[in-house]
C-alpha positions as CSV (number, residue, x, y, z in Angstrom):
1,X,0.6,18.7,-14.5
2,X,1.9,16.2,-11.9
3,X,-1.0,14.1,-11.0
4,X,0.5,10.7,-10.2
5,X,0.0,10.8,-6.4
6,X,-0.4,13.3,-3.5
7,X,2.8,11.6,-2.1
8,X,4.7,13.3,-4.7
9,X,3.9,17.0,-3.9
10,X,6.0,19.2,-1.9
11,X,5.9,19.2,1.9
12,X,4.3,22.6,3.2
13,X,6.7,25.4,3.9
14,X,5.3,25.6,7.4
15,X,5.9,22.2,7.7
16,X,9.5,22.4,6.6
17,X,9.9,25.6,8.8
18,X,8.9,23.7,11.9
19,X,11.5,21.1,11.4
20,X,14.2,23.8,10.9
21,X,13.0,25.2,14.2
22,X,13.0,21.7,16.0
23,X,16.8,21.2,14.8
24,X,18.2,23.3,17.4
25,X,20.1,22.2,20.8
26,X,18.9,18.9,22.6
27,X,15.6,17.1,23.2
28,X,15.0,13.8,24.7
29,X,14.3,11.1,22.1
30,X,11.6,8.2,21.5
31,X,8.6,10.5,22.0
32,X,9.8,12.4,25.2
33,X,10.3,15.5,23.5
34,X,8.2,18.3,24.7
35,X,6.9,19.2,21.2
36,X,5.2,15.8,21.3
37,X,3.3,16.8,24.5
38,X,1.7,19.8,22.6
39,X,1.0,17.2,19.9
40,X,-0.8,15.0,22.0
41,X,-3.1,17.7,23.4
42,X,-3.7,19.2,20.0
43,X,-4.8,15.5,18.6
44,X,-6.9,14.9,21.7
45,X,-8.6,18.1,21.5
46,X,-9.3,17.6,17.8
47,X,-11.1,14.4,18.4
48,X,-13.0,15.3,21.4
49,X,-11.1,12.5,23.0
50,X,-9.3,13.6,26.3
51,X,-8.3,10.2,27.0
52,X,-7.1,8.8,23.4
53,X,-3.6,7.3,23.3
54,X,-1.8,9.3,20.3
55,X,1.6,7.9,18.8
56,X,3.3,9.1,15.7
57,X,4.9,6.9,13.1
58,X,6.8,7.7,9.7
59,X,4.5,6.2,7.4
60,X,1.1,4.9,6.6
61,X,2.2,1.4,6.0
62,X,3.5,1.2,9.4
63,X,0.7,3.0,11.0
64,X,-1.8,0.6,9.5
65,X,-0.1,-2.5,10.3
66,X,1.1,-1.7,13.9
67,X,-2.3,-0.5,14.7
68,X,-3.8,-3.9,13.2
69,X,-1.1,-5.9,15.1
70,X,-2.3,-4.4,18.4
71,X,-6.0,-5.4,17.5
72,X,-5.5,-8.8,16.2
73,X,-4.3,-12.3,17.0
74,X,-2.4,-14.2,14.7
75,X,-5.4,-16.8,14.3
76,X,-7.7,-14.2,13.2
77,X,-8.5,-12.5,9.9
78,X,-8.8,-8.9,9.2
79,X,-11.8,-7.7,7.3
80,X,-11.2,-5.1,4.4
81,X,-12.3,-4.2,1.1
82,X,-10.9,-5.9,-2.0
83,X,-9.5,-2.7,-3.1
84,X,-8.3,-1.8,0.4
85,X,-4.8,0.2,0.6
86,X,-3.9,-2.7,3.2
87,X,-4.5,-5.2,0.6
88,X,-3.3,-3.8,-2.6
89,X,-0.6,-1.7,-1.7
90,X,1.5,-2.7,1.5
91,X,3.2,-5.6,0.4
92,X,1.6,-8.0,3.0
93,X,3.0,-5.9,5.8
94,X,-0.4,-6.2,7.7
95,X,-0.1,-10.0,7.3
96,X,3.7,-9.6,8.4
97,X,2.8,-7.6,11.6
98,X,-0.1,-9.4,12.6
99,X,0.5,-12.7,11.2
100,X,-3.0,-12.9,10.4
101,X,-4.7,-13.0,6.9
102,X,-7.1,-10.7,5.3
103,X,-10.4,-11.5,4.3
104,X,-11.6,-9.3,1.4
105,X,-15.1,-8.0,1.0
106,X,-16.5,-7.2,-2.7
107,X,-17.2,-3.4,-3.5
108,X,-18.9,-1.8,-6.5
109,X,-17.1,1.5,-5.8
110,X,-14.3,0.8,-3.2
111,X,-17.3,1.0,-0.4
112,X,-18.1,-2.3,1.7
113,X,-21.7,-2.6,2.1
114,X,-22.9,-4.1,5.5
115,X,-24.8,-7.2,4.0
116,X,-21.5,-7.8,2.0
117,X,-19.4,-7.7,5.2
118,X,-21.9,-9.6,7.1
119,X,-21.6,-12.5,4.5
120,X,-17.7,-12.6,4.9
121,X,-17.9,-12.3,8.7
122,X,-20.4,-15.2,8.9
123,X,-18.1,-17.2,6.5
124,X,-15.3,-17.3,9.2
125,X,-15.1,-18.6,12.8
126,X,-17.2,-21.6,11.9
127,X,-14.8,-24.5,11.5
128,X,-13.5,-24.3,15.0
129,X,-9.8,-24.7,15.4
130,X,-9.2,-25.6,11.6
131,X,-10.1,-22.0,10.5
132,X,-9.3,-18.3,11.1
133,X,-11.1,-16.6,13.8
134,X,-12.8,-13.1,13.5
135,X,-10.6,-10.4,13.9
136,X,-11.2,-6.6,13.3
137,X,-12.5,-4.7,10.6
138,X,-10.4,-2.2,8.6
139,X,-12.1,0.6,6.8
140,X,-10.5,3.0,4.1
141,X,-11.4,6.6,4.0
142,X,-10.8,8.1,1.2
143,X,-11.3,4.6,-0.5
144,X,-8.9,3.5,-3.2
145,X,-11.6,4.6,-5.7
146,X,-11.7,8.1,-4.4
147,X,-15.1,7.7,-3.0
148,X,-16.0,8.4,0.5
149,X,-18.3,6.7,3.3
150,X,-20.9,9.0,4.6
151,X,-21.1,9.0,8.4
152,X,-24.1,6.8,8.3
153,X,-22.1,4.3,6.0
154,X,-19.3,4.0,8.8
155,X,-21.7,3.8,11.6
156,X,-23.4,0.8,9.6
157,X,-20.3,-1.1,9.2
158,X,-18.8,-0.6,12.7
159,X,-22.3,-1.7,14.1
160,X,-22.0,-4.9,11.9
161,X,-18.7,-5.5,13.1
162,X,-20.0,-5.0,16.8
163,X,-22.5,-7.5,16.5
164,X,-19.6,-10.2,16.1
165,X,-17.6,-8.7,19.2
166,X,-15.1,-7.0,16.5
167,X,-13.2,-3.7,16.7
168,X,-12.9,-1.2,13.6
169,X,-9.7,0.4,12.4
170,X,-9.9,3.5,10.0
171,X,-7.0,3.8,7.2
172,X,-7.2,7.6,7.2
173,X,-4.3,8.3,5.0
174,X,-6.6,11.0,3.1
175,X,-8.4,11.8,6.4
176,X,-8.2,15.4,5.9
177,X,-9.7,15.3,2.3
178,X,-12.5,12.9,3.4
179,X,-13.6,15.0,6.5
180,X,-13.7,18.4,4.7
181,X,-15.6,16.8,2.1
182,X,-18.0,15.6,4.4
183,X,-18.1,18.7,6.5
184,X,-17.9,16.8,9.5
185,X,-15.5,16.7,12.7
186,X,-12.7,14.1,13.5
187,X,-15.0,12.9,16.2
188,X,-17.8,12.4,13.7
189,X,-16.0,10.3,11.6
190,X,-14.3,8.1,14.1
191,X,-15.1,7.3,17.7
192,X,-18.8,8.7,17.4
193,X,-19.4,6.3,14.4
194,X,-17.8,3.3,16.2
195,X,-14.0,3.3,15.3
196,X,-11.8,2.2,17.8
197,X,-8.5,3.2,16.1
198,X,-7.3,5.5,13.1
199,X,-4.4,6.1,11.1
200,X,-4.5,10.0,10.9
201,X,-2.7,10.7,7.8
202,X,-0.4,13.8,7.2
203,X,2.2,12.5,4.6
204,X,-0.4,12.8,1.7
205,X,-1.6,16.0,2.7
206,X,1.5,18.3,3.2
207,X,3.6,16.7,5.7
208,X,7.2,15.4,5.0
209,X,6.5,12.2,6.5
210,X,4.2,11.5,9.6
211,X,1.1,9.8,10.7
212,X,-0.8,9.9,14.0
213,X,-2.1,6.7,15.5
214,X,-5.0,7.6,17.5
215,X,-6.3,4.9,19.9
216,X,-9.7,5.3,21.5
217,X,-9.8,2.0,23.0
218,X,-7.2,2.3,26.1
219,X,-6.7,-1.6,26.4
220,X,-4.4,-1.8,23.5
221,X,-2.3,1.5,24.0
222,X,0.5,-0.4,25.8
223,X,0.7,-3.1,23.2
224,X,0.8,-0.7,20.6
225,X,3.8,0.9,22.2
226,X,5.6,-2.6,22.5
227,X,4.9,-3.6,18.7
228,X,6.0,0.0,17.5
229,X,9.2,-0.6,19.1
230,X,9.7,-4.2,18.3
231,X,8.9,-3.4,14.6
232,X,11.2,-0.8,14.4
233,X,8.9,2.1,14.2
234,X,9.9,4.1,17.5
235,X,12.1,7.0,16.0
236,X,15.0,8.0,18.3
237,X,14.8,11.6,17.2
238,X,11.3,11.7,17.6
239,X,11.1,15.7,17.8
240,X,11.1,15.6,13.9
241,X,7.8,13.8,13.7
242,X,6.4,15.8,16.4
243,X,7.4,19.0,14.8
244,X,5.8,18.1,11.7
245,X,2.6,17.0,13.2
246,X,2.5,20.5,15.4
247,X,2.8,22.4,12.3
248,X,0.2,20.4,10.4
249,X,-2.5,21.0,12.9
250,X,-1.5,24.7,13.9
251,X,-3.9,27.1,12.8
252,X,-5.9,24.4,10.7
253,X,-3.2,24.3,8.2
254,X,-4.3,20.6,7.4
255,X,-7.9,21.5,6.7
256,X,-6.7,24.4,4.3
257,X,-4.5,21.9,2.2
258,X,-7.2,19.3,2.0
259,X,-9.9,22.0,0.8
260,X,-7.4,23.1,-1.6
261,X,-6.6,19.8,-3.0
262,X,-10.4,18.9,-3.3
263,X,-11.2,22.1,-4.8
264,X,-8.7,21.3,-7.5
265,X,-9.9,17.6,-8.1
266,X,-13.5,19.2,-8.3
267,X,-12.1,21.5,-11.0
268,X,-10.6,19.1,-12.8
269,X,-13.6,16.7,-13.0
270,X,-15.8,19.4,-14.1
271,X,-13.5,19.9,-17.1
272,X,-13.1,16.1,-17.8
273,X,-16.9,16.0,-17.9
274,X,-17.0,18.2,-20.9
275,X,-15.0,16.3,-22.9
276,X,-16.6,13.5,-25.1
277,X,-13.8,10.8,-25.3
278,X,-13.4,11.0,-21.3
279,X,-15.6,8.9,-18.9
280,X,-15.6,9.0,-15.3
281,X,-15.8,5.8,-13.6
282,X,-16.7,6.9,-10.0
283,X,-17.9,10.2,-8.6
284,X,-15.2,12.0,-7.7
285,X,-15.6,13.0,-3.9
286,X,-12.2,13.9,-2.8
287,X,-8.9,14.6,-4.5
288,X,-8.7,11.5,-6.8
289,X,-10.4,10.6,-10.1
290,X,-10.4,7.4,-12.1
291,X,-11.4,8.1,-15.8
292,X,-11.3,6.2,-19.1
293,X,-10.1,7.3,-22.5
294,X,-8.8,6.0,-25.6
295,X,-5.2,4.6,-25.6
296,X,-4.5,7.7,-28.2
297,X,-5.7,10.2,-25.9
298,X,-3.6,9.0,-23.2
299,X,-0.5,8.9,-25.2
300,X,-0.9,12.3,-26.4
301,X,-1.4,13.7,-22.7
302,X,1.7,11.9,-21.4
303,X,3.9,12.9,-24.3
304,X,2.6,16.3,-23.8
305,X,3.9,16.5,-20.3
306,X,0.9,15.2,-18.0
307,X,2.2,12.9,-15.2
308,X,-0.2,10.3,-14.0
309,X,-0.7,6.5,-13.8
310,X,-2.3,4.4,-16.6
311,X,-3.9,1.6,-14.7
312,X,-4.7,-1.1,-17.0
313,X,-2.5,-1.4,-20.2
314,X,0.4,0.2,-22.2
315,X,-0.4,3.8,-23.2
316,X,2.5,3.2,-25.9
317,X,1.2,-0.1,-27.5
318,X,-1.9,-1.4,-28.8
319,X,-5.2,-0.4,-30.4
320,X,-5.3,3.3,-30.3
321,X,-8.8,3.2,-29.6
322,X,-8.9,0.8,-26.7
323,X,-10.1,2.5,-23.8
324,X,-7.7,2.3,-20.7
325,X,-8.0,3.7,-17.1
326,X,-6.2,6.5,-15.5
327,X,-5.9,7.8,-12.4
328,X,-5.4,11.7,-11.2
329,X,-4.7,12.7,-7.9
330,X,-4.4,16.4,-6.8
331,X,-2.4,17.3,-3.9
332,X,-2.3,20.7,-1.7
333,X,0.0,22.5,-4.2
334,X,-2.0,22.0,-7.4
335,X,-2.9,25.3,-8.8
336,X,-5.8,26.2,-11.1
337,X,-3.0,27.0,-13.8
338,X,-1.8,23.3,-13.5
339,X,-5.3,22.1,-13.8
340,X,-6.0,24.5,-17.1
341,X,-2.8,23.3,-18.7
342,X,-3.9,19.7,-18.3
343,X,-7.5,20.4,-19.7
344,X,-6.2,22.6,-22.4
345,X,-3.7,19.7,-23.5
346,X,-6.7,17.5,-23.5
347,X,-8.8,19.7,-25.5
348,X,-6.0,20.9,-27.9
């Protein structure tokens, strides 16, 4: 009954097998390994982008930060939602790497709206040399509220950004979960919708630790390479990143894992809807649920062995009837049995 994070789940056995297989003999480092050539071709084919630049980095924070640094000048500002991962969960790493600031766009459900984005854009680059200039837009997909931008919503945001000469970055830590939920292709959710770069996540979806940085704008590829090296994120034994990504993409393993996580989340959401004390705060669309129930119910669940985050209070102390918010995340390895155990404990 472990729902704290999809980061906490195991790596898929096929990924681990690929790592063991790669751990034989010698291979050139720093991305010159032969596996990387295969991975580059796999990703380009997947995204229908034969000229895309493809690079691997070990985690999402670095992928987001180095990509944004390659798109941003230090005197600019990056526009993102007020609950974006790059704002709430990356310890100012994007600001550290870009030397720029973040401008936060308000949301009701984790998703930016074009009018709100436009208002924030118009609020910048109007003070001459004294104020920040407009930099790129960053979209989180799946959002930090478990919601998903439709393709039309992404297109509307990137169109707004382009009106002001701005590029768009997509934080796709849960890219596979969003794409399978939408039933679209990787190209549909990125460059066909106006996205210039994407952090294509693997770690949350069954890899041990690898993200692909996919750049559709070739003008920034060399700068990305330099910034990745300067930032300490060009791995010498790169073949272990390549091997993970190759296995992740082989025979659509990445899609199978995302579909499994999403299915278990849908099963869990349906069970929660049947409980009078539980309120879902957002419609679950991928593999993450935010819900509210009394402190006493949270305490009973946690004491019974359920593992998840309570987001806004101490489940051990306070009014037992006070509603507290919890977050549940399903990873690829969650089983129907695990979901039923959680629901049985809730209903017991």
